[in-house]
Every structure is written in C-alpha cells, then in structure tokens.
N, C-alpha and C positions, 0 to 999 in steps of 0.2 A: 079411050086413052088420049091424053093431050098430044097435040102435034109437037114434033121435035123442031125446035127453032135453031137455026145456025147462028151462033153468037161469035163475034170476033174474039180472038185471044190476044191478051196483052201480057208480055213478060216484063218485069221490072224488078229493081232492087228497092227495098224499103227499110225504114228505121222506125222503131217503136221505143217508147219510154215507159218503164215500170216505175211509177211514182209511189214511194212508200212513206207512210207516216204512222208511227206507233202501231205497228202490226196491221195496218190497213193499206189497201192498194187502190189507187184511183182507176176506175173503169168508166167508160163512156158508152152511152147507148148509140147503137148504129142500126141501120135498116137498109133495105133495098126499096127505093121509091116505086119500083115497078111491081112490087109484091106488097100491097097494102096489108098491114097487120104483122109484117115480118119484123124481127128485132133480135138483137144479140148484144153482148157486151164486148168491148175492145179496150185495149190500152191505147193512149194517144200515139199517133204515128201516121206514116204514109210514105209516099214515094220519094226516092232520092232523085233530085234533079241532075241533069248532065253536068259532070265536072264537080259535083258536090260531094264532100266527104260524108260518110255515114253519121258520124257524131254531129256534124253541122246540120244535117237534115233532121236528125232527132230533135235537136234544140229548136230548129225552125218549126217543125211540125207540132211540137209541144206548145209553142207560142201560138201558132195559127189555130189550134184546136181548143186550147184552154185559156189563152191570154197570159199564161205563166212564162215570163221571160227569165231564162236561166243561162248563165255562162256555160259554154260548151265544156269547160274543164270540170264542171261539177258532175257531169255524166260519167258514171263508172262503167267500164266494160270495153267491148260488148260482153254481156253476161251470157248470151245465148244466140243461136242462129236457127232459122227454120226455113223451109220452103213450104208455102201454103198456097192452096188453090181455092179461090173464091168464085163460086158460080152465081153471078148476079143475073138478073132477068135480061139485061141487055149486053152482057159481055162475060168472058171468062178472064179472071185476073190471076196470074201465077206470079207470086212475089217471094223473092228471097229476102228475108228480113233479119236485121240485127236488132237485138234487144239491149237497151242501155238501162242502167239503174240510176235512180235519183232519190235520195233520202231527204225529206223535208221535215221541219218541226211544226209548221202551221197546219192544223187539220184542214181538210178540204170537204167537210160535211155540207157546206152551203154553196158549193160551186154550181152556179146556175147559168151556164153560158151556151147550152146546146140550142141549136136551131140553125136555120139557113140564113145567110146574109144575102140580101137581094140588092142588085144594082140594075136600075131601069127595068124592074119587074122580072129580071132573070136571076137565077141562082148563080152566085159567084163560084167559079170553079176554075182550077188550073186547066182542065181539059177544054173549057170554053174560052180560055185566054182572056178572061175579064177580071183577074185579080190584081191586087197591088203587090209589088215585089218589096218585101220587108227591107232588104239591104239598101235598095235605092231610096226608099222613103226615109230611112235612117240617115243616109248620107245627105240627102237634100234638106231635111228639116231638123235633124239633130235628135238626140235621145230625149231631151226634156219635152219637146213638142210631141213626140211619139207617146211618152208616158201620159201626158195630159189627155191626148186623144183616146187612149185606152181607158182612162178613168171615167170617161163619159161615153 
C-alpha cells in the first residue's frame, strides 16, 4: 500500500469560463506534473486574486490561459457555482468556482497555445511570484503594444 503523504490544503475562490461556439465548448488539457501520464479536460479559469471580482478574474484567466482578450461585459452569468476538491500530488485545492458563459462566432478548432511558459528556466506561476501582471503591463505599455506582443 502506498504511503500516505501529508499535503497542504489551500482554500480559494475561482472563476471559469465556458466558451461556446456553434454547439462546441472549449476545453483545455490539464495534468498533475507530479503524476506522469495523468490528464483531464477543464474549462479555462483559475483563482481569484485578493480584491478581484469574479467576472474580472474570469476574463483575466481566459486571457492568461488562451490568449483570448475579452471585455468583462461579454461574460454572461455567473451561470453556475460549485465547490470542487482537487487532490494534486503536492497539495489539496478546495475551490469555490463561479462559471461564466461566453458565446463566440469564430471556431477554436486550431487553438494551439498549451504548454508552460518558462522564465530563467523556471515555470512561470503566480505561486512562484514570477509572472507579469496584465493590468500593470497594459497601463505601462498600452493596448497596442500588448496586442503586438501577443501576436508574436
């Protein structure tokens, strides 16, 4: 029998976006890096930062995970809520999630943006504190500079 490992528990609020296009829903592959070969499908989304509104977080997470920039007002809902427990190899995450709806006309059959972004050989992650903050980059450089950066 495998040894029982004590894993820290983190409770947080989260926001997810159900992106719909012509009877299709956008799903992303996810996994637990500590369990090679693991995998499942999820809607884009993640944790809500301190002081951030759920709808704001949903739009931010959609952009961070897919590169799709959407005005918060286009998100409908919340359409649903749940409390989910994720048992990862290194932690337990209990997340109270809001689900927002977004209907789009352009199919996403060729969305190929999954993978890790590395900085100085390390995975970029909010928990590591080595990510760029979208709002400050937008204020400092402007929307056009951000769009050009995303295009390449």
